[in-house]
NUBAZA-67001 format. One line per 2 residues: their letters; for each residue x, y, z of N, C-alpha, C. Coordinates in Angstrom, 2 decimals. Example, Ala and Ser with C-alpha at 12.3 -4.5 7.8 and 13.67 -1.06 7.14 Angstrom:
as> 13.19 -5.69 7.80 12.30 -4.50 7.80 13.20 -3.30 7.80 | 12.85 -2.25 7.08 13.67 -1.06 7.14 12.90 0.03 7.87
This chain:
ms> -93.42 -109.99 53.42 -94.31 -109.90 52.72 -94.16 -110.98 51.04 | -95.28 -111.93 50.91 -95.09 -112.24 50.21 -95.48 -111.59 48.71
ps> -94.89 -112.26 47.62 -95.46 -110.99 46.24 -96.96 -111.27 46.30 | -97.72 -111.63 46.64 -99.04 -111.76 45.99 -99.82 -110.65 46.87
ds> -99.41 -110.74 49.03 -99.43 -109.95 49.42 -99.04 -108.14 48.98 | -97.56 -108.26 48.28 -96.75 -106.58 48.21 -98.22 -106.31 46.82
ld> -98.81 -107.66 45.83 -99.36 -106.88 44.93 -100.57 -106.38 45.71 | -101.60 -107.33 46.71 -102.43 -106.53 46.89 -102.57 -105.46 47.63
at> -101.25 -105.04 48.75 -101.47 -104.06 49.28 -100.81 -102.53 47.91 | -100.05 -103.25 46.81 -100.02 -101.91 46.09 -101.42 -101.52 45.53
fa> -102.38 -102.58 44.75 -103.18 -101.82 44.52 -104.17 -101.43 45.45 | -104.22 -101.74 46.21 -105.24 -101.36 47.75 -104.93 -100.00 47.85
al> -103.17 -99.85 48.06 -102.83 -98.25 47.99 -103.61 -97.43 46.37 | -103.84 -97.76 45.77 -103.33 -97.24 44.31 -105.34 -97.15 43.79
ad> -105.90 -97.72 44.85 -107.25 -97.76 44.71 -107.85 -95.97 45.10 | -107.10 -95.64 46.06 -107.86 -94.15 46.44 -107.06 -93.04 45.53
pt> -108.20 -92.04 45.22 -107.41 -91.38 44.08 -106.61 -90.17 44.61 | -106.95 -89.83 46.00 -105.61 -89.12 47.34 -104.47 -89.44 46.72
rr> -104.51 -90.76 47.19 -102.79 -91.54 46.61 -102.44 -91.64 46.24 | -103.25 -91.90 44.41 -102.68 -91.78 43.01 -102.41 -89.87 42.89
ai> -103.15 -89.12 43.81 -102.67 -88.33 43.15 -101.15 -87.67 44.04 | -101.10 -88.29 45.54 -100.10 -88.17 46.05 -98.90 -88.62 45.13
la> -98.73 -90.08 44.60 -97.80 -90.75 43.69 -97.31 -89.39 42.14 | -98.36 -89.63 41.76 -98.59 -88.07 40.71 -97.49 -87.12 41.09
rl> -97.37 -86.52 42.63 -97.13 -85.59 42.33 -95.86 -85.62 42.77 | -95.21 -87.18 43.78 -94.11 -87.70 43.65 -93.21 -87.87 42.75
al> -93.58 -88.52 41.54 -93.22 -88.49 40.51 -92.64 -87.39 39.44 | -92.80 -86.58 39.78 -92.01 -85.02 39.87 -91.25 -84.83 40.55
ge> -90.28 -85.52 41.59 -89.90 -85.18 42.96 -90.27 -85.24 44.33 | -89.17 -85.17 44.85 -89.17 -85.42 46.57 -90.26 -84.27 46.88
as> -90.86 -84.64 47.92 -91.57 -83.33 48.55 -92.21 -83.70 50.39 | -92.27 -82.80 51.19 -92.50 -82.46 52.18 -94.08 -83.12 52.15
vk> -94.27 -83.36 53.63 -95.84 -83.64 54.03 -96.57 -82.23 53.91 | -96.01 -80.99 54.14 -96.78 -79.69 53.96 -97.06 -80.15 52.16
dl> -96.01 -79.71 51.37 -96.25 -79.86 49.84 -97.07 -80.44 49.34 | -97.08 -81.61 50.00 -98.51 -83.12 49.88 -99.84 -82.64 49.91
ae> -99.75 -82.14 51.48 -100.96 -81.93 51.63 -101.61 -80.77 50.88 | -100.45 -79.68 50.51 -101.17 -78.91 49.87 -102.90 -78.51 48.82
pf> -102.03 -79.01 47.89 -103.79 -79.18 47.44 -105.55 -80.09 47.58 | -104.88 -80.47 48.48 -106.16 -81.45 49.06 -107.11 -79.93 50.31
at> -108.19 -80.75 50.18 -108.95 -80.43 51.81 -109.10 -81.24 52.47 | -108.31 -81.76 52.51 -107.84 -82.74 54.03 -106.80 -82.66 54.66
sr> -106.93 -82.79 56.05 -106.26 -82.22 57.34 -104.92 -83.21 57.03 | -103.67 -82.08 57.43 -102.70 -83.42 57.55 -102.54 -84.64 58.40
pg> -103.16 -84.85 59.91 -103.23 -86.31 60.04 -104.07 -86.95 58.80 | -105.22 -86.80 57.87 -105.41 -87.19 56.80 -104.53 -87.64 56.05
is> -103.65 -86.39 55.39 -102.48 -87.07 54.74 -101.59 -87.80 55.06 | -101.66 -87.65 56.07 -100.31 -88.65 56.78 -101.31 -90.20 56.96
rh> -102.27 -90.37 56.78 -102.89 -91.70 56.97 -102.67 -92.41 55.30 | -103.09 -91.34 54.75 -102.40 -92.04 53.38 -101.28 -92.30 53.01
lr> -100.24 -91.45 53.82 -99.05 -91.40 53.16 -98.35 -92.79 53.74 | -99.14 -93.21 54.87 -98.73 -94.48 55.75 -99.20 -95.95 54.98
vl> -99.91 -95.39 54.26 -100.43 -96.31 53.52 -99.35 -96.73 52.49 | -99.16 -96.29 51.47 -98.59 -95.65 50.52 -96.96 -96.09 51.01
ed> -96.61 -96.01 52.39 -95.17 -96.27 53.00 -95.13 -97.99 53.10 | -96.42 -97.99 53.62 -96.66 -99.78 53.54 -96.28 -100.93 52.49
ag> -96.67 -99.79 51.68 -97.21 -100.79 50.21 -95.44 -100.73 49.27 | -95.12 -100.05 50.59 -93.47 -99.18 49.47 -93.31 -99.06 48.45
li> -95.01 -98.19 47.80 -94.72 -97.14 46.61 -94.14 -95.49 47.23 | -93.62 -95.74 48.69 -93.00 -94.36 48.72 -92.34 -94.85 49.98
sr> -90.99 -93.52 50.38 -89.69 -93.84 51.26 -89.67 -92.59 51.78 | -89.46 -92.04 53.02 -89.22 -91.33 53.71 -87.64 -91.06 53.83
tr> -86.91 -89.77 53.68 -85.62 -89.78 54.12 -85.55 -88.42 54.56 | -84.37 -88.05 55.43 -84.18 -87.11 56.41 -83.15 -85.82 56.05
da> -83.69 -84.91 55.69 -82.73 -83.75 55.10 -82.99 -82.53 56.31 | -82.48 -82.83 57.19 -82.20 -81.85 58.98 -83.83 -82.20 59.43
qr> -84.12 -80.72 59.21 -85.84 -81.32 59.84 -86.30 -81.93 59.12 | -86.35 -81.89 58.06 -86.99 -82.15 56.84 -87.42 -83.50 57.03
rp> -88.46 -84.46 56.27 -88.57 -85.99 56.16 -89.17 -85.93 54.45 | -88.74 -85.84 53.85 -89.15 -85.45 52.22 -89.40 -86.74 51.95
rr> -90.73 -87.09 51.32 -91.08 -88.63 50.91 -90.34 -88.51 49.31 | -90.80 -89.55 48.78 -90.54 -90.55 47.34 -90.60 -91.39 46.86
ie> -91.22 -91.30 45.70 -91.62 -92.07 45.50 -90.30 -93.58 44.80 | -91.04 -94.95 45.03 -90.49 -95.97 44.95 -90.99 -96.34 43.68
gg> -90.07 -97.32 42.44 -90.60 -97.98 41.57 -90.72 -99.53 41.61 | -90.33 -99.98 42.22 -90.40 -101.37 42.27 -91.82 -102.23 42.97
pl> -92.56 -101.48 43.80 -94.13 -102.24 43.40 -94.68 -101.87 42.61 | -94.25 -100.26 41.67 -95.48 -99.89 40.73 -94.96 -101.17 39.52
ad> -93.61 -101.67 39.35 -93.06 -102.28 38.39 -93.57 -103.61 38.43 | -93.80 -104.67 39.65 -94.35 -105.73 39.88 -96.01 -105.51 39.64
an> -96.61 -104.56 39.60 -98.33 -104.34 38.91 -97.67 -104.19 37.15 | -96.77 -103.63 37.03 -96.91 -103.55 35.58 -96.57 -104.92 34.91
rf> -96.04 -105.41 35.88 -95.79 -106.88 35.09 -96.86 -107.98 35.20 | -97.10 -107.70 36.51 -98.88 -108.48 36.57 -99.91 -108.04 35.69
le> -99.88 -106.75 35.23 -101.07 -106.19 34.75 -100.68 -106.55 32.70 | -99.46 -106.59 32.69 -98.73 -107.17 31.24 -99.39 -107.92 30.95
gy> -99.62 -109.33 31.36 -99.68 -110.64 30.87 -101.37 -110.54 30.43 | -102.39 -109.27 31.04 -103.59 -109.44 30.81 -103.43 -108.81 29.67
rr> -102.57 -107.65 28.91 -102.34 -106.58 28.07 -102.16 -107.61 27.09 | -101.41 -108.65 27.04 -101.41 -109.18 25.98 -102.37 -110.55 25.94
fw> -102.98 -110.76 26.45 -104.55 -111.73 26.40 -105.22 -110.81 25.70 | -105.66 -109.29 26.10 -106.33 -108.51 24.79 -105.92 -108.38 23.89
ar> -104.75 -108.39 23.33 -104.14 -107.82 22.53 -104.06 -109.36 21.52 | -103.76 -110.33 22.10 -104.35 -111.62 20.81 -105.82 -112.03 20.60
sf> -106.54 -111.45 21.69 -108.25 -111.51 21.79 -108.20 -110.70 20.48 | -107.99 -109.17 20.41 -108.34 -108.60 19.51 -107.92 -108.74 17.73
dh> -106.80 -109.24 17.92 -105.98 -109.65 16.87 -106.85 -110.42 16.35 | -107.30 -111.72 17.44 -108.28 -112.46 16.37 -109.29 -112.27 16.19
ld> -109.89 -111.42 17.07 -111.27 -110.73 16.75 -111.51 -109.77 14.95 | -110.07 -109.05 14.83 -109.94 -108.62 13.30 -109.82 -109.60 12.83
vl> -108.86 -110.75 12.82 -108.61 -111.71 11.64 -110.47 -112.03 11.37 | -111.39 -112.57 12.10 -112.58 -113.05 11.93 -113.55 -111.93 11.06
le> -113.18 -110.94 11.41 -113.79 -109.98 10.71 -113.63 -109.91 9.47 | -112.27 -110.14 9.50 -111.86 -109.47 7.80 -112.25 -111.10 7.02
dm> -112.10 -112.02 7.58 -112.66 -113.42 6.74 -114.47 -112.99 7.04 | -115.08 -112.48 7.49 -116.32 -112.02 7.23 -116.57 -111.44 6.26
ka> -115.62 -110.01 6.32 -116.10 -109.67 5.21 -115.72 -110.01 3.79 | -114.53 -110.75 3.86 -114.00 -111.48 2.37 -115.44 -112.56 2.27
rk> -116.17 -113.37 2.84 -116.65 -114.13 2.34 -118.21 -113.37 2.24 | -118.69 -111.93 2.62 -119.50 -111.29 2.03 -119.51 -111.05 1.20
ka> -117.94 -110.58 0.00 -117.82 -109.62 -0.68 -118.26 -111.36 -1.95 | -117.57 -112.19 -1.28 -117.74 -113.46 -2.71 -118.97 -114.25 -2.71
vp> -120.29 -113.69 -2.16 -121.09 -113.98 -2.27 -122.12 -113.09 -3.13 | -121.88 -113.54 -4.33 -122.95 -112.47 -5.29 -123.93 -112.06 -4.92
kr> -124.48 -110.96 -5.38 -126.22 -110.33 -4.86 -126.97 -110.93 -5.62 | -128.39 -110.93 -5.04 -129.85 -111.48 -5.97 -130.12 -110.24 -6.06
rk> -131.00 -110.72 -8.03 -130.94 -109.87 -8.46 -132.75 -109.71 -8.05 | -133.50 -108.78 -7.65 -134.91 -108.47 -7.51 -135.94 -109.31 -8.14
rq> -136.85 -109.78 -7.81 -137.60 -109.99 -8.62 -138.77 -108.87 -8.85 | -138.55 -108.75 -10.87 -140.17 -107.53 -10.83 -140.98 -107.72 -11.62
């Protein structure tokens, strides 16, 4: 999978609120499908489909512990998405800094212009 495809898969997986909630739960530690399905009004097969999307995107992995197959979160794809978004964060920070300078300049000019007296 190319870096672009990987990023596309990550954002597609993150687009669903159920999958984001699953990731939030896995950020606390490993969990079984049963544990992950518990808070949702979704069938186990529905949760399994969400898990498959997360696995295909590389966001989670499956381990084997006797009869259990707990899932765990994988940080790599999230780190890649963060690096991608960081460029935009820097862009907006620079833009807002520039806007602050312009606003301060406008305030300074406004203070420098003497007020006119009203005619009576």
